N, C-alpha and C positions, 0 to 999 in steps of 0.2 A: 377267924380264919385260919387254915392249918400253916405249920412250917412247910412242911416237905411236901412235894407232887403228889398229886393223885394221877388217876388212869384218866382224871375230869380235868382238873385242873391243875394250872402250877401253885406251889406253894410261895412262902414267904420267903423265903430263901430265894429260889430260883429270880423271884419278882424283884428284888433288890438287888439282886446281881444285873438284872437284864435292863432294868430303868437305870441304875445308877451307871453302870458303862455307856447307858448311851448319850446320858445326860454327861457323863464326863468326856466322851469322845467329842460329840457338839461344844463343849464349852473349850477342849482341846485348839478344835479346829478353827473358832475364832481368833483364839489366843493366836496358836500359830499364824495364822492368815495378817494380825493386822500387831505382831510387833515386832518392837526393833531388834534384831536377832545381834546386834551392839550393844543392848542394854542388859548385863548381869542379871538383875532382877527380875527382868523379864523372860528374858533365858531361864535362868532358873527357875521362874514358878511351873514356865510349861514344862520343863526337864522333871520337875519334880510330879505332875499331875499326869505325866505319860509314863513312869516308870507306876506308879499307885493305877492308870489303868490296867498296863501291862499286867500287875500281881493281881487284881481284881478279875482278869480272865483268866489265868491261872489257877483261881481258886473254883473259876466256875465251871471249867470245865472237867475235874473231877468229882466236883459237886452233883453236876449233868449228868456224870456216866453212873455213879452211884447211887441212884433214886430213880424211882420211873420217873416214866414220860408219858405225859398226855396222849391219848392217844388219838392218828390222825382224824380227820370224820371221816364218815365211810363211805362218802360220794367220791373221796380224792382218791384217783387212780395211782398203780404202783411208781409210774413215771413221776407224778406229782409230790408223792411220800417222799423220793428219792432225791427229787429238786431240792425241797424241802432241807433235807440231811444236808444236802448238799453248799447249800447256802450259809446255814448255822456254822459249819464247819468252817466257809469259805469268808465267813466276817469272826470270826475268834482267829483265823490265821490270818487276816488283813489285819485286825489289832494287833497281835502280838508283832508283824513285820514291822507297822508301821512304828511302831516305838522299838523294836531291836535298830532299824535304821536311822531312825533320830537317833536315839542312847550313839549309834556308832560313828556317828555324824562329828556329834561332841568329842568323843575318844582320839577319833585322828586330826582333829582340831588341835589336839595338844592336852585337852583339859579332861578333869574328871568332873563328869555328871554328878552333881549334884539332886542329891534326894531330901528333898525340905532341910539343906544343911550339912546333912551328913556325904563327904562324897566317897563315891563307889567305883569300884575298882575299874583301870583306861586297861580294856582288854585287846583295843591294836592304839599303835604310839602315833606319832602325828605323823600323817601321809597324807600332802595335799591334792595327790589325785585323788586316792579314797574319799579324801573329807569332801569334793566334790558331788564321786558317786553313790556318798549317804547320803548326805544334804539332796540330790537333786531325788536319790529316790527315794526318801521321808518324803518328800514335800507330793510325787507322783501317785503314791501309793496310798495317801493321803485322798487325796482326787480322788482315786478310783473306788477306797473304800467308803467316799460318804456316797459314792454313787450304786453300789450294791446296799449300803445303806438303804435309798430309795426305791430301789426295786424291795430290797424285804420292805417295808413299808405298805408298798404299791400293792403286795402279796397280802399282808395284812388288811389293808382298805378292800380288794378285793373278794376276799373271805367274807366282810361284815357286810358290804352291801349291795356286794352281786351274786354270792354265794348263800347269804345266810346262815352262815352258820357261829360256831363261839371260839374262834380261833385265836379272835382279837379279845374277845372278853373273857378268856379264862387267864391271859395275860396282867389283864387290871384288874 
């Protein structure tokens, strides 16, 4: 398996980032849904994984831009290619926004977010109104992102089962 993308397939680096981010998002979603917000160990794990997820996305964006991207199948029209590009941008932006809102929800509670035990900077001090805004925004954005992921998965399955092309296969 090649390390970097080619015009036909994604390379190992892209695949590891794609599937690692996907798995981590689903783990984060479940933890966030089931955790006790008042349990520091659960919140610490969720925060650490959220920061890690954001860092992986911040690595994936330039890695993706610096290498060849597999060509879209010839049957895809320009609008479909543009929509696919917009979906990739929306997924990356959504992941970063969910993480940022979660981070700011913690700092507006007057606490320093912990990244595997290391205190991160408090960007905004304690503020109850902003805390509620970022906390509710974090949860809403996570649900919206889950819906976007559902559309992304549905599109991949459409390519595989209806179009019969290799869009899904080249990412695994």
